[in-house]
N, C-alpha and C positions, 0 to 999 in steps of 0.2 A: 504494500499499498504507500510504503514511503516513496519507493522509487516511483509509483505510480503520480505521485504527486509533485517531484521533484522535476518530471518530464513533461509534465501537462503545460507550464509556463513556456518551455521552451519549446516545444509543438506549436502552441500557440504564436509565438514570434515569428516562427519559419513560414505558418500559416500566411498570417498575417502579411509577412513581406513577400510571399510570392503573389496573393491575390493583389495587392495594391502595385507590385510590380506590373502586374498584367493589365491591371486599370492604367496605369501612367505610360503604358506601350502603345495605346490608344492616340498616334499621332493626330491630333485635330486639323493642324495646318494642312496637313496630306488630305484629310477627309474634308473637310470644310469646303477646302478649294475644287475639290471633284465634285460635291453638289452644287457650289455655283459654276460650275465648268470653269472654272480658272486653271491656268498651268500649273502643274506640279512646283509648289514652291522649292525646291530642291533644284530647281534648273532655272531659277533667275536671281537677280540680287546678291546677297550673301550665301546664298545656298542651303541656308538654315530653316527647318520645318520649324519656324513662328511667328506669332501675331505680328514682330514687325517688319518680317519680310514680308508675310502675307498684306502689308500695306502698301507694300511697293507695288503691287498687282494694279494699285487704284481704289480697290473694291475696299470699300473703310467696313462696311457691313461684314465681308467675311474676316476681316480683320479683327474685330470687335468679338464675333463670333470665336474667334480661335483662343483669343485670349481669355474668354469667360468662360469656356471648355476646359482648357489646360490648366486654368487655376483649380478648377472645380475638383479635378480628378487627383490634385494633389491636397484640398480643403477636405472634402467627404469623406473620405477612409480617414485621415486623422480625425474630424469632429465625430466620427461616428464612435472610434476607440476612445476617445476623451468623454463620451455623453454614456457610454455601457459599462465602461472601465475604470476609467479614470485614472489607469496607467500611463504614465507618462515615458517610460523606457518603449511599453508598447506602441504607443504611439509614435514615438521618435523611426522606430523601426519600421513601422506601416510608413510613415513622411518618405522618412529614406527611399524604401522600397519603391513608390509611387515618381519619387524625383529621376530614381537611376532608370528606372521603366522609362521615362519622356526621355532622357538622354541616348539610351541603348535600347530600343522598342523591339521587342522580337516579332514584332506582326510589320516593320515596315524594316526588315535588314540591319537591323540594329544604327538605322540613322535617324537621329535623332536630334531635338534642339537643343538648345543651350538652358532651356529650365526654368528662367527668370518667372514665368507665370506661373508654372507648378511649383516652384519654392516658394512666391508669395504664399501659393493656396495652403502650402504645408503650414507658414507661418500664422496665417489667420487660423488653422486649426488647433495648431497649439495653444494661442491667446489672441484673441482679436485685435487687442493695444499691441503686442507684439509684432504682428503682422500691417495695421494700421502705421505705427512707428518707422516701421520698413520700408512701406510703401510714398509714405510722406517724403522720407529722401530722396526716393528714387522719382519723384512727381518733381520734387524742388531742382534738382541737378537737371532733367529733361526738360522744363521750362527754362532753365537757365541757359543751358546750354546745346539745346535740341538733337544730344549724340543719346541715343538709346542704351549702348555699350557701355558710355560712360557712368549714365544713371544708374545702371545695373552692377557696375562694379563698385560703384560709391556705396551702393546698398548694400551688396555685398560683404564689404570689409565693416558696413555699422552694423549689419545683422546680430554675428555674437556677442560685439559689446552692447548692444541694445539690449538682448539677452537676459546677457548678464547681469547688469545693472540692475535690471526691472524683476530679474524671476531665480537670480543665484545661481550656481553652479550643479546643474545634475545632467542625467541623461541627453536631456533636452538640447543642453550649452553643446555637447559633442555632437550630436546630430546636425545643428545649425553652423558649427565651423566646418564638417565634412561638406554640407553643402553650399557654403561660399567659398570652400576652395575649390570645390569642380566647377562652381559658377566663373571664377576666374580663371581656371586652366581652360575653359570652355571658350573663354572670349578670349584667347592667346592672340588669335589673326586680328582682332579687332584693339587690339594694345598697341600691335605693330602699325595698323593704320591709323591709330590714333595719333602714335607719337610722328607718324609720318602725314599728318596732315592730310588721308585719304581717305577718313572714315565718311560713310553716307549718313546723312541727318534724318531725323525723323520725317517719314512719308517721302521721304524721296525717290523716285523711281529709279531702277538701278537695271544693266543690261543683263542680257544671259549669264547664268553663273558658269565661269571658267574650269577648267580640270580640278584647280586646287580647294574650290569649294564643293 
């Protein structure tokens, strides 16, 4: 009986991570673009299947829906765990599962986005105030400089600090640090473009993606 009780939480963590990963693997940038009759977002602009690149197609409605669904697939699994179990560790594992699913989606040949909207959804699921404050950082930077990538990088750096100051150090802190590190890594090409003054601004249409994208 003791072995069963000790194994059950571990099994729940594994099941939660797998289910969340599969949900995160739904690449809504591609799905929504197909529904709207648009080109695959992996074939133009930055080649990134995310809301910012879908916006470059000129269809704002498709971009908004992509942003909404990408955020929801991070928010809903974490919110459900927090409401049903209140277990921060399980919520963290589930959030990371959804986030990693977006980055490397099994349903789309592991060609995923950078995870900004999904990470925002995960943070909102952890705590609305946490997600709201990080989103505020993103909005301020996006409005001030018109670079989505710069806003995402700044928010990524701010997220662990905000979480630690507001909620203390726990498993959630580790999860936020991992997401922030992956977000920054996924923006490596954007960092080089920002430094070279070649980064596209928000809403700016771009040409077909090159082989490197």
